[in-house]
C-alpha positions in Angstrom: 0.0 0.0 0.0 2.9 2.4 0.6 4.1 1.9 -2.9 0.7 3.0 -4.3 0.8 6.2 -2.2 4.2 7.0 -3.7 3.0 6.2 -7.3 -0.1 8.4 -7.1 0.6 11.7 -8.8 2.8 10.2 -11.5 1.6 9.5 -14.9 2.6 6.5 -17.1 5.4 8.4 -18.9 6.9 9.4 -15.5 7.0 5.7 -14.4 8.5 4.6 -17.7 11.2 7.3 -17.5 12.0 6.2 -13.9 12.9 2.8 -15.2 14.8 4.1 -18.3 12.1 3.6 -20.9 10.1 5.9 -23.2 7.0 5.4 -25.4 7.4 4.8 -29.1 6.1 7.4 -31.4 3.1 6.5 -33.5 3.5 5.6 -37.1 1.0 8.4 -38.1 3.6 11.0 -37.2 5.9 9.7 -39.9 3.4 8.4 -42.5 1.3 11.6 -42.8 4.2 13.9 -43.9 5.6 11.2 -46.2 2.2 10.7 -47.8 1.8 14.5 -48.3 5.2 14.7 -50.0 4.3 11.8 -52.2 1.0 13.5 -53.3 2.8 16.8 -54.0 5.5 14.9 -56.0 2.8 13.1 -58.0 1.1 16.4 -58.8 4.4 17.9 -59.9 5.2 14.8 -62.0 1.8 14.9 -63.6 2.2 18.6 -64.5 5.7 17.9 -66.0 4.3 15.0 -67.9 1.6 17.1 -69.4 4.1 19.8 -70.4 6.2 17.2 -72.3 3.2 15.3 -73.8 3.0 15.3 -77.6 0.5 18.1 -78.0 0.7 21.5 -79.6 1.8 24.3 -77.3 -1.3 26.4 -78.0 -3.6 23.5 -77.3 -1.8 22.5 -74.1 -1.8 26.0 -72.7 -5.5 26.3 -73.5 -6.2 23.0 -71.7 -4.1 24.0 -68.7 -5.7 27.4 -68.5 -9.2 25.9 -68.7 -8.4 23.5 -65.9 -7.0 26.3 -63.7 -10.1 28.3 -64.4 -12.2 25.4 -63.2 -10.2 25.0 -60.1 -10.3 28.7 -59.4 -14.1 28.7 -59.7 -14.5 25.7 -57.5 -12.4 27.2 -54.8 -14.4 30.4 -55.0 -17.7 28.6 -54.7 -16.5 26.4 -51.9 -15.2 29.5 -50.0 -18.5 31.3 -50.5 -20.4 28.3 -49.3 -18.2 28.0 -46.2 -18.5 31.7 -45.5 -22.3 31.5 -45.7 -22.4 28.5 -43.3 -20.0 30.2 -40.8 
């Protein structure tokens, strides 16, 4: 019972540290940034692939511009919808 009185007030990490141990970090702390970098890299790779695809420059620029316009409009509409909800 004396041991329990001494242990009260310590959390699990304090007890582990007292015996020379520490908790392992979760895999999510390492996987999430790696996954984010992978997605960014894939996006950059896709953009570069489009730029080097066998298509006329004028047509490619038109397609990229149209896509950017679509994305821009979607972001504006999502922002407006969020602002109206908030």
